[in-house]
N, C-alpha and C positions, 0 to 999 in steps of 0.2 A: 477599712474604716475611713470615712471621708469627711468627718466634721470635727473641727477643733473645739471640743467642749470647753477646754480651759480658757479659750478666748472669750467665751460667753461670760464666764465667771469674772474674768479680769476686766470686762467692760461694764461692770456695775450691775450684773444680772443676778447676783446672789439673792437679793431681796425678791426678785421676780420668781426665782426658783422656789423659794420657801412658800410664796403665795400659790404657785402652781401645784405644789405638793398638797397644800391644804384643799385646794379646789378639787384635785383629782381624787382625794380620799386615800386612806391608808389601810382599809379593812381587807378582809379575805375576799378574793375574787373567785366566784364559782359560777360558771355559765350553765353547767349541766352536771347531774350526778355521775360519779364514776361507775362504769359498767362492771358487771361481774359475770363469771362463767355460769352457764345454765345447762341443764341436762338436755334440753331440746334445741334452744337457740345458741348462736355463737356467743352473744352477749345479752344480758338482761339489765334493765335499769329501773330503779325505784324513783319515779318522778312524782314527788309530793305524796308518796304512799309508803306504807310499811312493807308491802310486798311488791315484787317486780310487776310492772305494768307497761313496759315498752321493751320490745325485743328486736334483735337483728338476726336474720337467718342467712346463712351462706350456702353457696353451691359446693360441688365436689372439689373445686379449685380454691376454696376458702374465701371467695369474694362475696360480699353481702348483696343479695338480689331481692330479698323480701324484708319487710318490717312488719311487726305485729303489735297490737294494743290489747290490754285488758281494760275495757271501758266501764265495766260494772263493779270492779273492785273485789271480785270473788277469787282472785288469784288464777283465773283461767283466761287464756287468750281468746278473744271473741271477734277479732278483726285482723286479717292478714293482707298486706298490699304488696303487689309485685312492682317494685320501683323501677326495674329495668324495662317494664312495659309502658312507662309513662313517656309520651312523646316529648323530646326536648324542646320542640317548637311550642308546646303548651305549658311550659314551666319556666320560671325566671332562672337566669344563669348567674350564679354568684362566683366571682373570681377573686382568689386570695393570693397576693404576691408577697412572698417573704424576702427579706434582705439577707443574702449570703448563706444559703444552705446547699451543701454538697450532695451530689447524686448518691454517693455511697451511703451517706447517713440516712437519707430518706428511703433508699432501697432496703437497707437493713431493718429499719423500723417497719416497713411493709412486710418483710419476710417474717418478722416476729409477731405478725397479726394485727398491726396497726393500720388505720386508714383503709380498712377493707371494704368500705363503700365505693372505693375507687378502683379503676383498672390499674394494673401495675405501672409504676413510674417510667417515663421515657427519659432518655439522656438528652440534655440540652447543653450545647457548647456556647458559652458566652463570648462576646467580642473580647479582643485584647487591646489594651489592658482590661482585666476583669474588674471593672468598676461600675458602680450603680448607675450613674447618669448615662453612660454609654449603653449598658445593658437594657435599662428601662426604655431608652429611646428605640432600641430594636424591638423589644417585646410589645410595645404599644404603637409602633410605626410613626413615631413623632418626628418632627424636624430635627436635623442634626444639632448637637450641643455646640456651644461656643468653644468650650475647651473640654479636656478630659475630666476636669473637676472645676469647681467654682472659682478657683484661683489658677491662672494660667498666664503664659507669656503671649502677648498680642504682637505678632511680627510686624503688622502694618503700622501700629502705633509705637513700636519698639519700647514697650514697657510691660511690666507685670500688672495685671488688672484682676479685680475680684478679691475674694477672701471670705471670711466668716459672715460679714454683713451681706455680701452678695448672695451667699448661700441662703441666709435667712429670708431673703427676698425671692428665692426660687429662680434667679435669673438664668441658671444653667439647667433648669429642670422644666423645659417646655412640656414634657409629658404629663406634668401635674394636672393639666386641664382635662385629661382623659380619665382621671381618677374620680370615683364617686366618694371614696373615703381615703383621707390621708391625715395623719396627725398634725396638729399645729407645729410649725417649723421649730419652735423652741424644744419640742420633745425629741428632736433629732439629737440634741446635746444631752438632755436629761436621760435619754435611753442608754447612753454609755456609762452613766454614773449609777443609775438605779434601773437596770434593764428588766429585771423580772417584774417589778411593780408596774412599770410603764407598758410593758408588752401585754400583761393581763388587762390593764386599763384600755389598751388599744382594742383588744378583742371585744370588750364591752361597748366601746364607742362604735366599732364597726357594726355590731349587732343593732345598735340604736339607729345607725344610718340606714341599714337594710330595712328595718321596720318602718322607717319614714319614707322609703322609696317605693314608687309604684311602677318602676320601669321593668323591662324584661331582661336587663343586664346591669349588674352592679359590680364594680371593680374596687377592691380594697388593697391598699399597700401598707404593710406593717414595717415602718422604718425602725422601730425599737428592737426588732429581732436582730438587727445588726449588733446592738450592744450585748445581747445574750451570746452571740457567736464570739465576739471579741473577749468578753470577760470569762465565759464559762466553756467555750469550745464545744466539742462534740457532745458531751454529756448535757450541757445546757440546751443544745438544739433538740436532743431527744425529748427532754422534758417539755420544751415549748411546743413540739409537735403534738404531745398529749393534750396540752391546753387548747391548741387549735382544734383538735379533734372533739373536744367538749362543745365548742361553738358549732361545729358541723353537725354533731348529733342533735343539738338543740334545733337547728334549722330544719333538719329532716323530721324530727319529732313533731314540731309545731305546725308543719305544712302537710303532714300525712304523706311525706315523700314527694310532694309536688315541687321539688327544686332540683336543679342540676348545679353541680359545684366543680370547679377546677382550681387546683393549687399549683403554683409554680414559684420559682425563685429567680433572682437576677444573675447570680454568679455563685461559684463555690467558695471554699475557704481553705486556708493552708493547714489548719488544725495542728499547728506547731507553735510552741512558745518561742518568741523571737526577740532579738536585740537590735538596737539601732545601728545602722551602718555609718561609719565615720567618713562620709563622703567629703565634707568640708575640708578636713585636714589633708585628705588625699589629693584633692584638686590643687590646693595650695602648694603641696610638695612637688607636684608635677608642673608647676608654673602656670596654672590657670588662674584667672582673676574672676572671682565670683562677683556678680553684679546684677542689677535689675535692668540694665540697658546695654545692648550689644554695640560695641564700637570696634575694638581691635580683634585680631584673629584668635587671641587666647582668652577672650571674654567668654563667660558661661553663665547662663541663668539657670539656677537650680530651684525648682518649685517644691516647696514643703507645705503641704496643707493638711491632709489626713496622714494616717499611719498605714502604709501599704507596702507590698512586696514588688512594686515597680517604681521607676524613677523617670521623671520628665526633665530633660535638659535641652536648652537652646543655645546655639553657638554658630559662628560662621565657619567653624572647622570641625564638622561632625565626624569625619573619618579619623582625624588625629585624636579627638576626644574618646571615641570608641576604642581605638587601639590602646590608649592609656588605661581605660577602665578594665581591660582584661587582666590587669595586675592587682585589682582590688578584691580582697577577700569578701565573699558574699555575692558578687556579681556572677550571674549565670550566663545571660545573653545580653547583647546590645545590638541595636539595628538603626540604620539611617538610610536616607534616600541618596542615590547616585544616579542622576539622570532620570530614566523611567524605571529603574530597578530599585529594589531594597536590598541593602547589604546586611547580612546577619553574621555576627561574630559570637563565638562561644569561648568562655574561659578555659584554660587547660584542664583536661580530664584524663584520669587513668594513665598518667605519664605522657600523654600526647600534648602537643602544643596548642596554640590558639586555632580554633576552627573558623573558616570563613567561607561563606556561600552567598549567592545572589538569587533573589526571587524575581521572576518576570511574570507578567500577566498578558494574556491575549484573549480578549472576550471573557469567557467563563473558564478558561484554562490557565494553568500555572506551570512554570518551569522552575527547576531547582538546580542551579549550576554550582557544584562544589569546587571551590578553588583550593582550599586547604581543609582536609578533614571533612567531617560531616556534622556541623554544629547543631542541626535539628534532629540528628539520629534517624534520618529518613531513608538511607540507601537501601536497607533490606526491605522496607515496605514498598518503595517505588519499584523495586525489581519484580514485584508481583503484579503490578498494574499495567494496563494498556497505555501506551504512550504514542503520540503522533510522530511524524518524521522530523519535527523540529524540537522534540523533547518536551512537549507540553502535556499535562495530565488534566483530565476532567475534574472539575471541582467536586461534583457529587461522589466520584470515585475516591477522591482524596479524603473527603469527610468520612465515608464509610470505612475506609481502611485505617484511619488515624484517630477515630473518635475516642479510643481508649489508650492511645499512645501517650508517652510522657508529655508530649506537646500536641494536643488535639488540633487537627485542621490548621497546622501552623502556617502553611504557605498563604492561604487566603486570609487568615486572621492578621498576620504580621503585615502583609501588603496593605490590607484595608486600614490598619491602624495608622499608617503613614499617609494614605491617599484619600480615604473615603469615610472617616469616622467622626471627625469634628472639624469645625471651621478653623480653629487654631491648634495646630499640631506641633509638638516639640520636635526638634531636629534629631535628637537621640532618645530612643526609648529603651530603658534598661529593665530586664527581668531579673529579679533577685532569687536566691535560694530561700526556701521557706523559713529558715532560721534567722533571717535578717529582714528588717523593715527600714523604710525611709520615711522621714517626716519630722515634725516639730519635736525638738528635744523636750520642751516644757510639757507638751501634751503627752508624750510618751512616758514621762515620769509620773503622770497623774493617773493614767488608766492602766489597769492590769491587762497584759497582752497575752491571752491564751491562744489567740489565733488572729490572723488578718488575711488579706487577699490582694490581688492585683496582677500577679505574675502570669506567664504563659503556660505554666505546667498544668497537669491534669486536675489536681485537687482544687486549684483556684478557678479553673475554667469549667469544670463539669458540674452542672446543676440539674434541675429536673422539672418535669411537668406531669400532671396526672389529673384525670377527670372521671366523674361518675357517669358521664354520657357514653363513653366508649373508649376503646384503645386508640392511642395516637402512634405515629411512626416511632420506631425504636430509637432513632437518633435524629437530631435536627440542630440547626444553628438557631440562636436567639431570634435572628431576623426572620426566620421561617415560622415562628410561633403564630403570628396573626393569620397567616395563610392557612395553617393546619387547623386552627380553632374555627375559622370561618367554614372550612369544609366539614368539621365535626358538628357544628351547631346549626349550620344553615343561616347564620346571622353575621352581620358585619362585626369585626372586632378590631379595636373597640368601637362601639356604636357611635361614640361622640366624634370619631375621626372623620 
């Protein structure tokens, strides 16, 4: 969760919120009829008719390959179209990006018969921290963000910059220029308070945008799905996938199948109710001085913006701070830069002490030097991989071997977090256990927290992509998505880039 909705209300926006609700409407949202089982088709729909008049037909693997229509109203299908036979170069490509949907949630929805116009979902590993701005930058090939979030510590200026108003201006979201539909920025806050209403309204707004578009590619990003994930967790995500599927069925129905559609998400979610970590008191007890400007060796800047399972800290003494953090309940991992290496520490586990290792990079290869213990739990996996004489492993081999590991692709993702992900990077990046979150105390007491995201672990990092055009590689990093979509569609992605 990346936006402090409470700040909006405390800044005099309550009146604006009420007006927005009136403008947006409060009625029932229905994009398309709910399908029903049919003796012949996989699903049948009553579109403005008392009898079924639109049908989906699946192959022996359960994926929909044909659609059918009853045009005469006699209850008999009189037109059947092979949608797989439609050339993707001859049909518009609609892309829907959800905020914060885990791979396992979508995979299970698919296994139960949902979204069967699509090929099975592929596993996508988001950047670390698993945050929207960083992931969207990767997915759309945008220029790097200023910070991990809209509020961050600017080392050159030696001060904290940004915040809710910077977020509202989109200053950390350069990728917005590649989107054809994105909700008004105010909805980012409203979506955490009334997520179901605003997500359904977003689906309607996206449909309107598509109808007004004449291009061959249209990209929609649904920001209010983040509120559904946070308030309602896994069950809320399943429900919202069904609402999104209504929109998809409508697009297919009204175009006679002459559309191609891709769905993906920016990152996963923890799916665990969590409580706020008491970092402020801990830092004080350990002799650190929390401040917004770094002067002495025991100064630390603690960024609190959204409510997430990662922490951004800036200090002149990252090693000492990381060592201390290993004593704080809720901390799983901490990392910082030492020369050209990244040092990773893990809190004590299973009776063992603090783990400590170093990550090194050489071109597209990475080394993992374990000094104490095995903080990333990689020793067993690395023993199965080919390694060069200097102890470096190929990045592609690492991704394939660790995609479903407790920490997916940890070497390249942790190293990149410190060196190549944003213009202003914290000195210490902390990954929390899913039961804990960091962020604004006032915001946390306002929003129901069924789930949030940010950490290095699998549930936070593993998201998905799926398309009606064809199958995609089984596993990929977020930054590889534009390349694979261009290969699949034969078109630049995004076309505005």
